[in-house]
N, C-alpha and C positions, 0 to 999 in steps of 0.2 A: 404427404404426411400422414404416420400411421398412428390407428386411432389412440384416443386415452386408452389405458387398459390399468391404471394405478393410482389409489386414493390416498392420499396421506393425510395423516395427522397435525395436527400442528406440530407434536413433542417430535414424531418420527422427522419432519421435515429442519425442526431444531438441531438434530443429532447428526442428520446428512450434513446440514452446514457446516457444525463443527467438526466433524472427522473430518470433510475432504479442504479444512482449510490447516488439518495437521495441528489440531489442539485436542484432539481425544488419544485416549489413551490404546494404542492398537498395534501390531507389529509392521504393520507399514507407512508407520508415524517417521514425519524427518529427523535422522539423528545427528543431523551435520548444518553448519550453516548452509553451505551446498544447497546440501538437503532443502532445506524451507524454503532455500528462494525458488528451486525449480518446482518443488510441492504446492507454493502460493504464484508462482508464476509471474509473480511481480511484487516488488517491495515499495513501496512511496516514501518520498522524502522528505523530507522538512525541515527548516532552517531551526526551528524550537529545540530547544534543547531543558529539559526540568529532571528527569532520574536519569534520563541518558536522550541522545534523538532517538527519532521518531524507527529509525530505520534498524538501529541498535534494540529496541521495545521487543517488534518483530519479533527478532530472533528470541529474544531471553522467555517471551511468552511461549513459544513452543520446546526450547529446549535447556530453560532455565538459567541459571548463573554462566553467560558465556565470558570469556574476557571481548575487551574489544579488539585485540590484536588479532583474535581466531575472524572479530566480522568485518574490521578493514579487510585482511588478505582475503576474501572470499568474494569482496565485493571490489576492489582494488585492488589485487596483487595480483603478482605479475607469472608466465603469462597469464591475458583476460579468462577471467572466466565470466565476466560481466560488462555490463554497457549500461551508460543511463541515457532515456530518451522518456520521450510524452505518451505512456500508456493508459494505466485510470489519471495521472495525473503527474508530476516529474517523478522516474519510477527507475530501480534497479531493477533491469531482466539479467534473462541468462544469456551468454553469449550464441549458443544455437535458433534463439527466436533474432537475429537480425531480420533475417531475407522476410521475414513477414511481416516487418513492420516500411517494405519499400516504397508501400502505396505513401503510407505518410509522412517518409520522406519525401517525396515526389510533391505530397500536396503542399506542404507546409514551405514547402522550398521555392513554390510558386506563388505562396500569400505572403512571405516574412521578409523580403529582404528590400530595407529601403532606400540603399544604395549599394547598385552593383558595381559600382568604381572603385571604392572602399573595400568594400568584399572581395575587388578581386586580387587589391593588391594583400588583402590580408592574409588570405589564402596562398597565396606567389611568397610570402614572409614566412608563414607555418612551414612554405614544400622548404625553403633557404635554409630554415634554423632545426628542421627537424633532426640532420645527422646526432645535435646537441642533445635529441633527447624531444622529448612533448613539450607544450610549452601554454603557458597562461598568460591569462589579458597582460599583467603583469608586467609580462616578457615583451610583451607588443606595443607597451604606452601608459599599459595603467586599465584598473578596471572603473573607477569612476571618474566623470567631468567635474571642473573645478564649480560649474553651475548645473541647476536641476535638466536637467534634460529626460530621455525616455530611460527608466526608471533611474536615475543618474549615470547611467552605464559610459562610459569612453567611448569615442566612434572604434576603437579595435574590440573591444568586449562585443558591444554591437552586434560587428562583421561577423565575430566567431560565435557568437549565438545563433547569427543565420545562417552561417555554415554549418554549425551541430543541428537542427533542424531538418535542412536539405539534406546533411550524411556524407558531407566533404569533412567533414573533420567529426570524430567520433568522443566522447570524453568516457573512460574506461581507468580513471584511479582520479583522484582528487592529492590537494594537499593545502595542509590546515583550512577542511572544508571550502575549498577553493578546486573550481571543475579547470581539469588539464586538458589540454586538448591535441591529439592525434589525428593521424591520417587515419582511415581504415584499411588501408592497404597493409599497413604495419602490426593491425592489433588482432584484426579481426581474420581467422582459420580461411585460406585460401577455398577448401572447397564451399566454406559459406557463403563468400564472397562470390563465389559464380554462380551460387541459384537463383535463381530468377523467378519470380511468382507473380502472378499475376494478378489483381486486386480482391478479383472473388475466390482464386485462390490462398490467398493472405484471409480475409476474412471469413476463411472458412476452417481454417488451421486456428484463430484466432478464440472465434466462436465456439469453439470445440477444448478448448484449452480453460476457455472462463467458464464454460459447462463445468467442467472436469472439478475446477478449482472451486467456485459454489455446491457439488454437489447436486443442488437444487435450485430453481431463479424463475421468475417470470421472463418471458424475452426483453422486458427491460433491465431488469437485472444485468442477464448474460450481456446485453450491447452495451449497458453501464461500466461491466468491469475493463476494459480495453476500449471506453469511449469510440467506442463504431459508430454510435450515430450522431456521437457530438459536432455541433457545426463547423469550429476552426479546428477541427482535427481533420476536414476536408471535404472543403466549400466546395469543389468542384467535383466531388465524387456525389454519384448516383445511390448515395447509403443504405437509404431502406430497401432497396430491391435489392443491393450486396447483401444485406444482413438477414433479407426471406429469406432468400437462396440457402445462403450458408447455415441457419439453422435450420430449417430444411432438411440441408444432405448430411447433417451434422451426427444422426446418431442417436443424440438426446432424446430422451422418451419422455412423451407427451404426460403428464398428470393431475391428477388433482390436489390441491392441499385443502381442508378444513382451515378456513376464514379468507384465505384469501380473494378476493376478488379477479383477478387478472387469471388467466391459463399460466401453469406453469411447465418445466421441462428437467427432465434430471437425468445426471449420470447414472448410466445401467449399471455400472461398475459399482456405483454407491449405494442403486439400489437393491444390488444383492449381498451386499457386504454383510457381515454379523455383527449384530451390535459391541460397540466397545466394550474395554472396562471397565472404564472411566473418563474423566476428562481432568486436565489442566485446571488449577484453582489460584488465578494469577491475575494478574493487571494490567487490562489491553492498554497500549496507545488509541486515540483516536484516532488515527489513521489507520488502522491495521486494519486488513481486508477483510478482515470477521466484521466490522463496521462500518466503515468508510464512508462518507460521501458520495450518495447517488444521484442523479438528475430526477427530482421527483417527479410523479403524474400528475398533471393540471389538481389545482386545488391541493396538494399536500404538499409535507415542507420536506427537506432533508432531509435524508437516511429514514425515508421511509422502506427500505426493507429490513432494517433493525429491530424497525417498532412493530413489522409482520412476522418475524421469527421470536422475539423475546419480548414484545409485549413494553418494550422499555423507549422511550424518546432519550434518543442520544441526544444530548445539548454540547456544541461546541463553543465556547464562548472568548476564545481567547482577543476577540476584534472587538469586543465591546468594552464602555469602558468600565473602570471597577467597580463604578458604584451603580451600575446595571447588572450585574451578572449575579445569577442565582446559586450554580452550582460551583463557579470556581475558572482558574485562568486556564487549566489542563486539565479536563475531568477525563479519568481512566475510570471505564468500566469495571466490576471485576464480574470475572467470569470463575463461574461455582457449581458444579453440579449441573452441568449442559445448559445453564440460562444464565443470565444478569444480575446476579445477589444485590447489585449495588453498587457502588459508584466511589471516587474519593479526590480530589484536588489535591497534590503533592508537592513539596518542597524539599530542598536542602538546606542546610543552616550546621555548617560544619560536620560534625556527627552525627546531626541527629536527622533525621526522619519524617517532614513535620506533615500531620496528615490535617490538612487548611479546613477544609471541608468534607466532610465523610457522612455517605448517604446510605443508609442498610434497608433493603426490603420488608425486611423478619427477623425474626430473634433469630432463625436460624442461619443467618449470615453473619454472626457475630464471629464466630470462630473461624470461619472462610476468609474473614479481612481481614483477621489478626493473623490468619497465616500467611498471607498474599501480601501484606505488611512487614513483617518481619522478615521475606523470604529476598523480598525489593530492598528492603535497608542492606542486608547482607550483601546483597549484592554490588550495592550499589559504596561500600564500603563506610556505611555507617553503623554506630553501636548501639542506637534507641531509638523510638519511633515517638513523637509525641504530639497527643492529639490535639486539635482548639475548637471546633467544631462535630458535633455527630446529630445527624439523622434519624430516626428520632430523639429526641433527651433524654428518656428514657431509658437504651442501649447506653449510651455511654460511659455506664461505670463499669458494665460487663464487658468491654470494650478494651474499654483501660486494662482490667486484669487480664484480659485474652491477651495482647500484644506486650503486658509486659514480663 
């Protein structure tokens, strides 16, 4: 591996990371929904919907107000331009990366097969029904059991998920937020189906893709982007060897970043890029790939990269009881002027966007928060914004004036 040749300030690293995620105002930023997907490499899915579902918020953060139809068509339209699979977590991925997840399909196929007899019967049923189109779990007998079980799933749903993990079926569309299952040979373009890559080749491709999507990151950051070192994603693989080899051959440039405890690596194109004209001022989903959760180093809390980049302790309190929350249910960071300037816990009540808990880092963030709240309200067809709690309290009046 080449010797370290560059030293980056914390500000440089932050600017590179924001640009790499398509959130800077540059000529090469994504301009379409498929462009966002290819630029980030993966868009995380989540069932929670506040202003919108997270996969819509990711696109909105980069493109501004985008209609739901455009998002749905890019993710789940025909012919397939994307598919769902386990990347950082459950994610939408560009269809062209299908071959590079073969190692994971093989691994998950080995270790998530509770009942091969039932699974084979369900696969046979899918093949028999597929002439009438792709199927849902409901088509095969229901998605849930009448008594508590594995995620309360029916035997058919469990079998379909096993086949999904192994790649014997694919999800490239949804109906009413339900996965629809099809056969890869009907969905994935033939040239992609014919491509066969070794685990080493898959790791190299995904390591390079992660480095490009991050712009700059530690080895831990890069591995976390596609969970390349996560045990349940590849139990019998020599993950450390595969990733170390991929990182060494990736072409990513070793760098030092001011204040970072671990060595870092940067995309050489990102190092040579001109400074952006500016940045988006926007509320981010807590599942946005700029700030998403990562496996922390020993002794650290999750989202350590977000703290390192932005000096911001990202809190996700969805799973805490209401009386235990400090920031709120669905805390959305405010990206402004190339940093995180505050956060808000939003909700909708009819045509009103309710900012239940707003936190501002300093007075300079007042106008940025107001702008972000107004744009978000317009996007989700709200015609007013109501503030409930503002921290510090002394900024509440100024923010109220700015947002109306």
